[in-house]
C-alpha positions in Angstrom: 44.5 -6.2 16.5 41.8 -5.9 13.8 42.7 -5.9 10.1 42.8 -2.6 8.4 40.5 -3.6 5.5 37.7 -6.0 5.0 38.4 -9.6 3.9 38.2 -10.3 0.2 34.9 -11.9 -0.9 36.2 -13.4 -4.1 35.4 -12.7 -7.7 31.8 -11.8 -8.6 31.2 -11.9 -12.3 29.0 -9.1 -13.8 25.4 -9.9 -14.5 24.6 -11.4 -17.9 23.6 -8.9 -20.6 20.3 -10.6 -21.2 19.3 -10.3 -17.6 20.1 -6.6 -17.5 18.3 -6.0 -20.8 15.2 -7.9 -19.6 15.1 -5.8 -16.4 15.5 -2.5 -18.4 12.8 -3.5 -20.9 10.5 -4.5 -18.0 10.9 -1.2 -16.2 10.4 0.7 -19.5 7.2 -1.3 -20.3 5.8 -0.6 -16.8 6.5 3.2 -17.2 5.0 3.2 -20.7 1.8 1.4 -19.6 1.4 3.7 -16.6 1.9 6.8 -18.6 -0.6 5.7 -21.3 -3.2 4.9 -18.7 -2.8 8.2 -17.0 -3.1 10.0 -20.4 -6.1 7.9 -21.5 -8.0 8.1 -18.2 -7.4 11.8 -17.6 -10.4 14.1 -17.9 -10.9 15.7 -21.4 -11.6 19.2 -20.1 -8.9 20.5 -17.8 -11.4 23.2 -16.5 -14.0 20.6 -15.7 -15.7 20.9 -12.3 -14.4 18.0 -10.3 -16.6 17.5 -7.2 -14.8 17.5 -3.9 -15.1 14.5 -1.7 -16.5 15.1 1.7 -16.5 12.0 3.9 -19.7 11.3 5.9 -19.7 12.2 9.5 -18.5 9.5 11.9 -21.1 8.6 14.5 -20.0 7.0 17.7 -21.8 3.8 18.4 -21.6 1.7 21.5 -21.6 -2.0 21.5 -22.4 -2.5 25.2 -25.1 -5.0 26.1 -28.4 -3.6 27.3 -28.6 -3.0 31.1 -30.4 -5.6 33.1 -33.5 -4.4 34.9 -34.3 -7.7 36.7 -33.4 -8.2 40.3 -30.8 -10.8 41.0 -32.3 -14.1 42.1 -31.3 -15.8 45.3 -30.2 -19.4 45.3 -32.7 -21.8 46.8 -31.6 -22.9 50.1 
């Protein structure tokens, strides 16, 4: 018969405050830098004409070797 609850895994102490603070500050720094770059690199005029990107047409190319026009040679015999 299986037990009704999972076995105890022992005491897990909480993470140190310094580690949590470092993680929070790191995430805040990444978000702040990303926001600043988006703001700085955004176009100045919101009504500016931004050209649409149209990819070039894809041409199908074959990589087959050229066909042979010589006649097969016979072995000397």
